[in-house]
N, C-alpha and C positions, 0 to 999 in steps of 0.2 A: 636495557639498551646496551649495558656492558657485556652481557652474554652474547648479543648479536655481533658486537665489535670483536670479541674474543673468537667467535666462530669464524668470522671472515678472515681474521689474521691467521688463524690456525689452518684454514683451507688454503690460503695463499702460500703459507709456509710448506704445506704438504705438496702442493703443485711444484714449488721450486725444488724440493728434494727429489720428486719424481723426475723432473727435467734433468737435473744434474746426474741422477742415476742412469737415465736413459742415454745421456750423452757419453758417459763413461763406458757403458756396456755396449752400445751399438755404434758409437761414433756419430758422425754428422749425417749419416744416411737418412734417418727418420725426419730430420729437420729439412733436408733437401727435398725429400718426397713431399712434406707438408708445404714447402714453398712452391714447388711445381704445381701442386693441386690448387693452391691459393691463386696462382697465376692463371690457371685455366678457368677457375671460377670468376676471376676478375674480367677475363675476356668475354665470358658468357654474359656477365652482368652488363658489360658495355654494349653488347649486341641487343640485350633486352631493353636497355635505356634508349638506344637508337630506334628500335621498333615502337616504343611507347611515344617517343617524340613524333614519329611519322604518323601514328594514329591520332595524336593530339592535333597535329596540323590538319589532318583530314577532317577532324571534328570541327575545327574552326571554319574550314571551307564549307562544310555542310550547314553550319549555323548561319553563315552569311547567306547561303542560297535559300534556306528556309525563311529568313527575314525578308528576302527579296520577294519570294512567293507570297508571303503574308501581305506585304505592302501592295502587291499586284491585285490580290483578291480584295483587299480593302478598297482599292481605287475602283475596281469593277463594281463592287457593291454600292459604292457612293455614286457612281455614274448611273446605275440602275435606279437608285432612289431619286435622282434628279430628273430622269426621263422615264416616267412610268408608262410608256406606250408599249402596246403589244406589237408583235411582228407585223400585223396588217395595218398599223398606223393608228388604230383606235386607242382610246384611253383605257387603261387597265381598270376594270370595274371593281376589283378587290381593293384597290388603293382608295384611301379616304380622300374625298375632294376637299379642297381648301377654299 
């Protein structure tokens, strides 16, 4: 466990030294470039989030429509079970008589 903690602290220290060296050698340009790219990525992620919200709303609408269709089919089936007459008005012979 102590080896893992030591490795993490060593890695963080190494990154800090690299960042300080980069700042002294190149100035603030790499950091500005990183910030600009992070801003672009943020805008892209916002657009992706908006699209996902739109898809989710469409899914909810589709779910409601499917439930409505299911209820309509169930009511039609229940109506047919209550009235087992054929189109010509005779009783359906395949239906069990009560």
